[in-house]
C-alpha positions in Angstrom: 96.4 98.7 112.6 93.7 97.4 110.3 94.0 100.5 108.0 96.2 100.6 104.9 99.2 102.5 106.0 102.3 103.5 104.1 105.5 102.9 106.0 106.2 106.6 106.6 102.7 107.0 108.1 103.0 104.0 110.5 104.8 105.9 113.3 102.5 108.9 113.0 99.5 106.6 113.0 100.6 104.7 116.0 101.0 107.9 118.0 97.7 109.2 116.7 95.4 106.4 118.0 92.1 108.0 118.9 88.6 106.7 119.8 87.8 107.3 116.1 90.6 105.1 114.8 89.9 102.5 117.5 86.2 102.3 116.5 87.2 101.8 112.8 89.7 99.1 113.7 87.2 97.3 115.9 84.6 97.4 113.1 87.1 96.0 110.6 86.9 98.9 108.3 89.8 99.5 105.9 91.2 103.0 106.3 94.5 104.9 106.3 95.6 107.7 108.6 96.8 111.0 107.2 98.2 114.0 109.2 98.6 117.6 108.2 99.5 120.9 109.8 96.3 122.1 111.3 95.8 125.9 111.1 93.5 127.1 114.0 93.3 130.5 112.3 92.0 129.2 109.0 88.7 130.8 107.8 87.4 127.3 106.8 89.0 124.4 108.6 87.7 121.8 106.2 89.0 123.7 103.2 92.4 124.1 104.9 92.5 120.3 105.4 91.7 119.6 101.8 94.4 122.0 100.6 97.0 120.6 103.0 96.1 117.0 101.9 96.2 118.0 98.2 92.6 116.7 97.8 89.5 118.0 96.2 87.3 119.8 98.8 84.4 117.5 97.8 86.4 114.5 99.0 87.4 116.0 102.3 84.3 115.8 104.5 83.6 118.0 107.6 81.8 116.8 110.7 79.3 119.2 112.2 77.2 118.9 115.3 73.6 120.2 115.1 70.3 120.0 116.8 67.1 118.8 115.2 64.1 119.6 117.2 66.4 120.1 120.1 68.1 116.7 119.9 71.8 116.3 118.9 72.7 115.0 115.5 76.0 114.6 113.6 76.2 115.8 110.0 78.9 114.9 107.5 79.3 116.9 104.3 81.9 118.1 101.8 84.2 120.7 103.2 83.3 123.2 100.5 79.6 123.1 101.1 77.2 124.4 103.8 74.4 122.5 105.4 70.8 123.5 104.5 68.9 123.5 107.8 65.6 122.7 106.3 67.1 119.7 104.5 68.8 118.6 107.7 65.6 118.7 109.7 63.7 116.9 106.9 66.4 114.1 106.8 65.7 113.3 110.4 61.9 113.8 110.2 62.1 117.0 112.2 60.7 120.5 111.9 63.7 122.6 112.7 67.5 122.4 112.8 70.3 124.6 114.1 74.0 124.3 114.6 75.2 123.4 118.1 77.2 126.0 120.0 80.9 125.0 119.9 81.1 124.2 123.6 78.0 122.0 123.4 79.4 120.2 120.3 82.6 119.5 122.1 80.8 118.2 125.2 78.4 116.0 123.1 81.1 114.5 120.8 84.0 114.4 123.3 86.3 116.0 120.7 87.6 119.6 120.3 86.2 121.7 117.5 88.5 121.2 114.5 89.0 117.6 115.6 85.4 116.4 115.8 85.0 113.0 114.3 81.8 111.1 113.7 83.5 108.0 114.8 84.0 107.2 118.5 81.9 110.0 119.9 81.1 110.0 123.6 77.4 109.7 123.0 76.0 107.9 120.0 73.8 110.3 118.1 71.9 110.0 114.8 74.2 110.7 111.9 73.5 111.8 108.3 76.0 112.0 105.4 75.6 114.1 102.3 74.3 111.7 99.6 76.6 113.1 97.0 79.6 112.1 99.1 78.8 108.5 98.4 79.7 109.0 94.8 83.4 109.2 95.8 85.6 106.1 95.8 87.2 107.4 99.0 86.8 110.3 101.3 88.7 111.9 104.2 86.9 112.3 107.5 88.3 113.7 110.7 90.0 111.1 112.8 89.4 112.6 116.2 92.2 115.1 116.5 93.1 118.4 114.9 95.3 117.7 111.9 94.3 114.0 111.7 92.2 112.5 108.9 91.1 109.0 108.0 90.8 108.0 104.4 88.1 105.4 103.7 85.2 104.3 101.5 82.2 106.6 102.3 79.9 103.6 102.2 82.0 102.0 104.9 81.7 105.2 107.0 78.0 105.2 106.5 77.7 101.5 107.5 79.8 101.7 110.7 78.0 104.9 111.8 74.6 103.5 110.9 74.2 106.8 109.1 71.5 107.8 106.7 72.3 109.4 103.4 70.3 112.4 102.3 70.7 115.6 100.3 71.9 118.0 103.0 73.7 120.9 101.3 72.4 124.3 100.4 
């Protein structure tokens, strides 16, 4: 694996290869894989991930699927924040935005809700990352499975996703 893995994470990482980790490897991005006990009953999945990883919620980013003027987009923002629909629409030059229904998000991304990663999605969609997330030295983003996160530089994530950075939070 191209990511920086601690020895005790190696076996877990090898058994956790996903389209997301494969995309990062292929792109030559430095990352590490981290697993945690996913709680499907958590009120806020991103916050539960941050707590389980012992990280600040602003450093653990959630991946959301939305529609801007009816077209699918991917949104990456801190787990303790909510997306502002007007800001999201404006970031993509659109007039309106709304969250995708969970079943539509799963179909578009090719991942289950709670395990949606912006990396290795079934269909390439335009992606935006919350501008403030770029201030972190590293962030955690879902690695394509529930309970699986990749730790990487947010600018590397932005580059490999060809994402735009914009103020997106309410």
